[in-house]
Residue frames as qw, qx, qy, qz and C-alpha x, y, z in Angstrom:
[[0.026, 0.448, 0.836, -0.317, 33.11, 137.90, -75.02],
 [0.006, 0.545, 0.490, 0.680, 30.11, 139.65, -76.56],
 [0.181, -0.270, 0.265, -0.908, 28.29, 142.49, -74.81],
 [0.759, -0.263, -0.253, -0.539, 25.23, 140.28, -74.55],
 [0.803, -0.088, -0.550, 0.212, 27.27, 137.51, -72.87],
 [0.261, 0.172, -0.470, 0.826, 28.86, 140.02, -70.48],
 [0.455, -0.293, 0.033, -0.841, 25.39, 141.31, -69.68],
 [0.847, -0.202, -0.421, -0.256, 24.19, 137.75, -69.06],
 [0.654, 0.009, -0.577, 0.489, 27.11, 136.99, -66.73],
 [0.020, -0.227, 0.334, -0.915, 26.47, 140.21, -64.80],
 [0.664, -0.274, -0.158, -0.678, 22.79, 139.27, -64.51],
 [0.840, -0.142, -0.522, 0.044, 23.70, 135.82, -63.21],
 [0.462, 0.117, -0.521, 0.708, 26.23, 137.24, -60.76],
 [0.131, -0.114, 0.295, -0.940, 23.70, 139.74, -59.40],
 [0.481, -0.335, -0.681, -0.439, 20.61, 137.54, -59.48],
 [0.429, -0.361, 0.403, -0.723, 18.25, 138.01, -56.55],
 [0.623, -0.042, -0.773, -0.116, 17.94, 134.51, -55.10],
 [0.144, -0.320, 0.570, -0.743, 16.74, 135.51, -51.65],
 [0.681, 0.016, 0.474, -0.559, 13.73, 133.19, -51.71],
 [0.501, 0.081, 0.846, 0.162, 12.67, 129.90, -53.25],
 [0.485, 0.751, 0.421, -0.155, 10.20, 131.74, -55.50],
 [0.171, 0.894, -0.293, -0.292, 12.93, 134.06, -56.84],
 [0.340, -0.401, 0.812, 0.252, 15.27, 131.09, -57.27],
 [0.563, 0.344, 0.751, 0.034, 12.61, 129.23, -59.25],
 [0.399, 0.882, 0.133, -0.212, 12.05, 132.29, -61.46],
 [0.067, -0.769, 0.568, 0.285, 15.82, 132.52, -62.00],
 [0.496, -0.110, 0.846, 0.163, 15.96, 128.83, -62.92],
 [0.577, 0.632, 0.514, -0.062, 13.27, 129.32, -65.54],
 [0.227, 0.921, -0.202, -0.242, 15.31, 132.19, -67.01],
 [0.275, -0.541, 0.759, 0.236, 18.43, 129.98, -67.11],
 [0.565, 0.189, 0.800, 0.072, 16.49, 127.15, -68.79],
 [0.484, 0.797, 0.303, -0.196, 14.75, 129.44, -71.27],
 [0.264, 0.904, -0.311, -0.126, 18.08, 130.93, -72.40],
 [0.957, 0.136, -0.164, 0.199, 20.12, 127.73, -72.04],
 [0.093, 0.827, -0.375, 0.408, 22.55, 129.40, -69.62],
 [0.906, -0.419, -0.058, 0.005, 23.41, 126.42, -67.41],
 [0.805, 0.106, -0.110, 0.573, 27.12, 126.48, -68.27],
 [0.125, 0.652, -0.098, 0.741, 27.30, 130.24, -67.74],
 [0.651, -0.670, 0.022, -0.356, 25.81, 129.71, -64.28],
 [0.942, -0.184, -0.079, 0.269, 28.39, 127.00, -63.57],
 [0.602, 0.342, -0.104, 0.714, 31.27, 129.28, -64.59],
 [0.181, -0.733, 0.054, -0.654, 29.88, 132.13, -62.50],
 [0.825, -0.555, -0.064, -0.088, 29.83, 129.92, -59.39],
 [0.835, 0.081, -0.145, 0.524, 33.56, 129.32, -59.87],
 [0.281, 0.466, -0.110, 0.832, 34.11, 133.06, -59.34],
 [0.431, -0.600, -0.042, -0.673, 31.73, 133.47, -56.38],
 [0.538, -0.115, -0.739, 0.388, 33.18, 132.01, -53.17],
 [0.143, -0.120, 0.271, -0.945, 30.53, 133.85, -51.21],
 [0.397, 0.309, 0.700, -0.507, 26.92, 133.65, -50.00],
 [0.569, 0.544, -0.117, -0.606, 25.84, 134.69, -53.53],
 [0.324, 0.382, -0.834, -0.231, 27.86, 131.78, -54.95],
 [0.193, 0.053, 0.917, -0.345, 26.07, 129.56, -52.46],
 [0.537, 0.466, 0.376, -0.594, 22.68, 130.71, -53.78],
 [0.505, 0.549, -0.473, -0.468, 23.86, 130.20, -57.37],
 [0.119, 0.247, -0.962, 0.001, 25.05, 126.68, -56.48],
 [0.406, 0.241, 0.722, -0.507, 21.63, 126.00, -54.93],
 [0.607, 0.557, -0.014, -0.567, 20.11, 126.92, -58.30],
 [0.329, 0.483, -0.769, -0.259, 22.60, 124.68, -60.12],
 [0.193, -0.045, 0.951, -0.237, 21.50, 121.73, -57.99],
 [0.552, 0.445, 0.479, -0.517, 17.86, 122.28, -58.91],
 [0.515, 0.625, -0.355, -0.467, 18.80, 122.63, -62.60],
 [0.132, 0.366, -0.918, -0.076, 20.71, 119.34, -62.37],
 [0.382, 0.159, 0.831, -0.370, 17.66, 117.64, -60.87],
 [0.603, 0.579, 0.130, -0.534, 15.61, 118.81, -63.86],
 [0.855, 0.506, -0.086, 0.076, 18.24, 117.67, -66.39],
 [0.582, -0.694, 0.340, 0.255, 21.76, 116.60, -65.47],
 [0.844, 0.341, 0.249, 0.332, 23.14, 115.84, -68.92],
 [0.297, 0.895, -0.076, 0.323, 24.65, 119.31, -69.31],
 [0.354, -0.830, 0.394, -0.174, 26.76, 119.04, -66.15],
 [0.969, -0.107, 0.187, 0.125, 28.20, 115.54, -66.67],
 [0.723, 0.497, -0.066, 0.476, 31.01, 116.86, -68.94],
 [0.010, -0.822, 0.229, -0.522, 31.91, 119.42, -66.24],
 [0.855, -0.516, -0.055, -0.010, 32.58, 116.94, -63.40],
 [0.823, 0.024, -0.057, 0.565, 36.30, 116.72, -64.21],
 [0.208, 0.596, -0.047, 0.774, 36.60, 120.51, -64.34],
 [0.537, -0.742, -0.123, -0.382, 34.72, 120.89, -61.06],
 [0.865, -0.414, -0.103, 0.264, 37.33, 118.96, -59.07],
 [0.597, 0.317, -0.065, 0.734, 40.03, 121.36, -60.29],
 [0.005, 0.493, -0.097, 0.864, 38.50, 124.32, -58.42],
 [0.640, -0.594, -0.317, -0.371, 36.04, 123.10, -55.79],
 [0.749, -0.296, -0.405, 0.432, 38.72, 122.18, -53.19],
 [0.323, 0.141, -0.148, 0.924, 39.80, 125.85, -53.07],
 [0.344, -0.581, -0.305, -0.671, 36.26, 127.04, -52.30],
 [0.083, 0.119, -0.699, 0.700, 35.70, 127.94, -48.64],
 [0.544, -0.086, 0.094, -0.829, 31.91, 128.38, -48.69],
 [0.291, -0.030, 0.938, -0.188, 30.40, 125.20, -47.21],
 [0.599, 0.478, 0.396, -0.506, 27.06, 125.79, -48.96],
 [0.507, 0.623, -0.451, -0.389, 28.75, 125.65, -52.36],
 [0.028, 0.309, -0.950, 0.023, 30.41, 122.37, -51.37],
 [0.454, 0.190, 0.757, -0.430, 27.05, 121.03, -50.16],
 [0.633, 0.572, 0.125, -0.507, 25.18, 121.92, -53.35],
 [0.449, 0.608, -0.590, -0.284, 27.86, 120.78, -55.78],
 [0.054, -0.246, 0.961, -0.116, 28.57, 117.52, -53.95],
 [0.574, 0.291, 0.595, -0.482, 24.84, 116.83, -53.79],
 [0.638, 0.619, -0.161, -0.429, 24.77, 117.23, -57.56],
 [0.275, 0.544, -0.786, -0.100, 27.89, 115.12, -58.14],
 [0.374, -0.129, 0.863, -0.313, 26.54, 112.34, -55.89],
 [0.693, 0.416, 0.437, -0.395, 23.71, 111.84, -58.38],
 [0.532, 0.715, -0.336, -0.305, 25.95, 111.74, -61.47],
 [0.955, 0.165, -0.160, 0.185, 28.13, 109.03, -63.00],
 [0.652, -0.631, 0.151, 0.393, 31.55, 108.87, -61.35],
 [0.263, 0.868, -0.386, -0.171, 34.48, 110.71, -62.85],
 [0.975, 0.038, 0.083, 0.203, 36.89, 108.26, -64.43],
 [0.558, 0.627, -0.162, 0.520, 39.60, 110.72, -65.47],
 [0.019, 0.576, -0.408, 0.708, 39.90, 112.50, -62.11],
 [0.776, -0.425, -0.432, -0.176, 38.72, 109.79, -59.77],
 [0.654, -0.098, -0.440, 0.608, 41.79, 110.08, -57.53],
 [0.053, 0.257, -0.136, 0.955, 41.19, 113.79, -57.04],
 [0.585, -0.434, -0.258, -0.634, 37.53, 113.20, -56.15],
 [0.814, -0.305, -0.477, 0.129, 38.41, 110.42, -53.71],
 [0.490, 0.026, -0.362, 0.793, 41.13, 112.54, -52.05],
 [0.157, -0.342, 0.000, -0.926, 38.85, 115.57, -51.81],
 [0.698, -0.435, -0.337, -0.458, 35.95, 113.63, -50.32],
 [0.771, -0.249, -0.466, 0.356, 38.19, 111.90, -47.76],
 [0.304, 0.158, -0.263, 0.902, 39.70, 115.28, -46.83],
 [0.402, -0.440, -0.132, -0.792, 36.19, 116.62, -46.19],
 [0.814, -0.394, -0.399, -0.151, 35.35, 113.67, -43.94],
 [0.722, -0.112, -0.387, 0.562, 38.60, 114.00, -42.01],
 [0.124, 0.328, -0.129, 0.927, 38.22, 117.75, -41.45],
 [0.174, -0.450, -0.763, 0.431, 36.35, 118.45, -38.21],
 [0.098, 0.412, 0.122, -0.898, 35.22, 121.83, -39.56],
 [0.172, -0.077, -0.723, -0.665, 33.26, 120.35, -42.48],
 [0.590, -0.033, 0.190, -0.784, 29.49, 120.73, -42.16],
 [0.519, 0.023, 0.841, -0.148, 27.64, 117.45, -41.71],
 [0.672, 0.610, 0.252, -0.335, 25.52, 118.16, -44.80],
 [0.368, 0.739, -0.527, -0.203, 28.72, 118.34, -46.86],
 [0.224, -0.378, 0.895, -0.078, 30.06, 115.15, -45.25],
 [0.699, 0.251, 0.585, -0.325, 26.85, 113.28, -46.08],
 [0.695, 0.684, -0.052, -0.215, 27.34, 113.93, -49.80],
 [0.143, 0.698, -0.701, -0.021, 31.09, 113.22, -49.60],
 [0.447, -0.207, 0.853, -0.171, 30.46, 109.84, -47.98],
 [0.763, 0.449, 0.363, -0.291, 27.89, 109.02, -50.67],
 [0.523, 0.758, -0.362, -0.142, 30.40, 109.79, -53.42],
 [0.078, -0.553, 0.824, -0.096, 33.06, 107.73, -51.66],
 [0.679, 0.047, 0.679, -0.276, 30.64, 104.83, -51.26],
 [0.763, 0.605, 0.058, -0.220, 30.07, 104.88, -55.02],
 [0.324, 0.733, -0.598, -0.002, 33.84, 104.80, -55.59],
 [0.474, -0.361, 0.777, -0.206, 34.10, 101.78, -53.26],
 [0.860, 0.318, 0.339, -0.208, 32.18, 99.79, -55.87],
 [0.648, 0.719, -0.242, 0.064, 34.97, 100.56, -58.35],
 [0.347, 0.526, -0.638, 0.443, 37.85, 100.45, -55.85],
 [0.776, -0.474, -0.393, -0.135, 36.91, 97.98, -53.07],
 [0.646, -0.018, -0.413, 0.642, 40.17, 98.72, -51.25],
 [0.045, -0.422, 0.099, -0.900, 38.72, 102.13, -50.28],
 [0.633, -0.517, -0.444, -0.367, 35.98, 100.50, -48.22],
 [0.697, -0.325, -0.467, 0.437, 38.15, 99.79, -45.16],
 [0.273, 0.053, -0.155, 0.948, 39.31, 103.41, -44.95],
 [0.343, -0.394, -0.263, -0.811, 35.75, 104.68, -45.32],
 [0.706, -0.454, -0.539, -0.078, 34.49, 102.25, -42.67],
 [0.568, -0.204, -0.412, 0.682, 37.13, 103.39, -40.16],
 [0.049, 0.156, -0.021, 0.986, 36.36, 107.09, -40.69],
 [0.495, -0.416, -0.379, -0.662, 32.59, 106.63, -40.49],
 [0.717, -0.414, -0.547, 0.120, 32.78, 104.49, -37.36],
 [0.451, -0.112, -0.331, 0.821, 35.07, 107.02, -35.68],
 [0.070, -0.117, -0.039, -0.990, 32.83, 109.97, -36.52],
 [0.354, -0.435, -0.757, -0.336, 29.47, 108.27, -35.99],
 [0.359, -0.564, -0.609, 0.427, 29.01, 109.42, -32.37],
 [0.177, -0.401, -0.067, 0.896, 29.53, 113.04, -33.40],
 [0.021, -0.220, -0.616, -0.756, 27.10, 113.19, -36.32],
 [0.477, 0.050, 0.195, -0.856, 23.65, 114.72, -36.23],
 [0.713, 0.185, 0.601, -0.312, 20.65, 112.45, -36.80],
 [0.713, 0.658, -0.051, -0.234, 20.91, 112.87, -40.58],
 [0.220, 0.697, -0.683, 0.005, 24.65, 112.21, -40.57],
 [0.430, -0.247, 0.835, -0.239, 24.21, 109.11, -38.41],
 [0.785, 0.356, 0.389, -0.327, 21.45, 107.78, -40.64],
 [0.641, 0.700, -0.283, -0.138, 23.53, 108.13, -43.80],
 [0.029, 0.614, -0.779, 0.124, 26.70, 106.78, -42.19],
 [0.583, -0.100, 0.751, -0.294, 24.85, 103.75, -40.77],
 [0.803, 0.498, 0.164, -0.284, 23.23, 103.07, -44.14],
 [0.498, 0.717, -0.487, -0.026, 26.62, 103.16, -45.90],
 [0.209, -0.496, 0.811, -0.231, 28.31, 101.12, -43.16],
 [0.754, 0.074, 0.574, -0.310, 25.66, 98.40, -43.42],
 [0.786, 0.598, -0.032, -0.152, 26.25, 98.18, -47.18],
 [0.301, 0.741, -0.591, 0.098, 30.04, 98.09, -46.83],
 [0.359, -0.421, 0.783, -0.284, 30.17, 95.38, -44.17]]
């Protein structure tokens, strides 16, 4: 790794992302220097609040242009289940929900998303994105629909307003 690349990774790891304005400035730096993949690889090492802020930036970058992250979807499922920071899950699943489905690692994605829905400690914001991904997989694997319906109906009374709205929307499409 070159000194310049090491310097870039250190800058990404230590970026001040304490506000939306600073995040937006950071995103412009990433775009200007074409450092999206470096940001992605730094998030893998940052299971922390800083990793959460970096993942927040990745989501915004993906909304601007998501072509760079599509090839990384299969890699993402190899490490994201080990991450403990809910904010990283939320940001990355939000990004993945907007991308084409993984075909090589579809089983891993389905298992991971179901595990998030079944875990009572998962934040509702994370569950909302997991159920969206699972709904997309139901179009490919209709046999998943019954399992998703059962889980969503069981958890519906316990969701916040946003969780209920998404679950009801998905349930109406599945039934």
